[in-house]
Structures are given as C-alpha cells and as structure tokens.
C-alpha positions as CSV (number, residue, x, y, z in Angstrom):
1,X,0.0,0.0,0.0
2,X,1.2,3.5,-0.8
3,X,2.5,5.7,2.0
4,X,2.0,9.2,0.5
5,X,-1.5,10.7,0.8
6,X,-1.8,11.6,-2.9
7,X,-0.7,8.1,-3.9
8,X,-3.3,6.5,-1.5
9,X,-6.0,8.7,-3.2
10,X,-4.8,7.8,-6.6
11,X,-5.0,4.1,-5.7
12,X,-8.6,4.6,-4.5
13,X,-9.5,6.4,-7.7
14,X,-7.9,3.7,-9.8
15,X,-9.8,0.9,-8.1
16,X,-13.1,2.7,-8.5
17,X,-12.4,3.4,-12.2
18,X,-11.3,-0.2,-12.7
19,X,-14.6,-1.5,-11.2
20,X,-16.6,0.9,-13.3
21,X,-14.8,-0.1,-16.5
22,X,-15.2,-3.8,-15.7
23,X,-19.0,-3.3,-15.5
24,X,-19.1,-1.5,-18.8
25,X,-16.9,-4.2,-20.4
26,X,-19.3,-6.8,-19.1
27,X,-22.3,-4.9,-20.5
28,X,-20.5,-4.7,-23.9
29,X,-19.8,-8.4,-24.0
30,X,-23.4,-9.3,-23.0
31,X,-24.9,-7.1,-25.7
32,X,-22.8,-8.9,-28.3
33,X,-23.6,-12.3,-27.0
34,X,-27.4,-11.6,-27.1
35,X,-27.2,-10.6,-30.8
36,X,-25.1,-13.7,-31.6
37,X,-27.5,-16.0,-29.8
38,X,-30.5,-14.4,-31.7
39,X,-28.7,-14.9,-35.0
40,X,-27.8,-18.5,-34.2
41,X,-31.4,-19.2,-33.3
42,X,-32.5,-17.8,-36.7
43,X,-34.8,-15.1,-35.3
44,X,-34.1,-12.2,-37.7
45,X,-36.5,-9.7,-36.2
46,X,-35.2,-10.1,-32.7
47,X,-31.6,-10.0,-33.9
48,X,-32.2,-6.7,-35.7
49,X,-33.7,-5.2,-32.6
50,X,-30.9,-6.5,-30.4
51,X,-28.3,-5.3,-32.9
52,X,-29.7,-1.8,-32.7
53,X,-29.4,-1.9,-28.9
54,X,-26.0,-3.5,-29.0
55,X,-24.7,-0.9,-31.4
56,X,-25.7,1.8,-29.0
57,X,-24.0,0.0,-26.1
58,X,-20.8,-0.6,-28.1
59,X,-20.7,3.1,-29.1
60,X,-21.2,4.2,-25.5
61,X,-18.4,2.0,-24.2
62,X,-16.1,3.2,-27.0
63,X,-16.9,6.8,-26.3
64,X,-15.8,6.2,-22.7
65,X,-12.5,4.7,-23.9
66,X,-13.1,1.4,-22.3
67,X,-12.6,-0.2,-25.7
68,X,-10.9,1.2,-28.8
69,X,-13.2,2.9,-31.3
70,X,-11.9,0.6,-34.1
71,X,-12.7,-2.5,-32.0
72,X,-16.2,-1.1,-31.6
73,X,-16.6,-0.5,-35.3
74,X,-15.2,-3.9,-36.1
75,X,-17.6,-5.6,-33.7
76,X,-20.6,-3.8,-35.1
77,X,-19.6,-4.6,-38.6
78,X,-19.2,-8.3,-38.0
79,X,-22.6,-8.5,-36.3
80,X,-24.2,-6.6,-39.1
81,X,-22.6,-8.9,-41.7
82,X,-23.7,-12.0,-39.7
83,X,-27.2,-10.6,-39.6
84,X,-27.2,-9.9,-43.4
85,X,-25.9,-13.4,-44.1
86,X,-29.0,-14.9,-42.5
87,X,-31.0,-13.8,-45.6
C-alpha cells in the first residue's frame, strides 16, 4: 500500500475506475452475446432489434475509452454482416 497521501488517493480512484470499466466491459460483451444468440437461433426480427441496442451500447463504451473505437466499429460490422448473411 502507498504511504503518500496523494498516492493513496490515486490508488482509491484507480480501483473505483477499474470496477466501473469492468462493469461497462461486461455490458458490452453481454450485448454482443445476445445478438449472436439471436442470429444462431434464426430469429431475424429479434436479432435486428438486439443489434440496434448492441450498437448503442458498443458506441457508448467506445466513447468512454473502455474499448478502442476501431474495436467497436469492427464488432458492429461483424454483427451486421452475420445478420445480413441470415437472408
């Protein structure tokens, strides 16, 4: 544990930020899994709705720098391509 007061504060801040980012990352992964599951089950209407929600979540997480913006774009693109391939 840090001895200097500012270092102790920084450690507290980092832990709080780490927990917040972890929850956002979990939300991001869950949104993608829901879309993939809908695509695998063959339910196109549900998959389209979930893709819209997932895209919003992915953009939100990328805006907060939890994931890189290119990773967000790549993920959305792959989900959209998988949805299009259903037809």
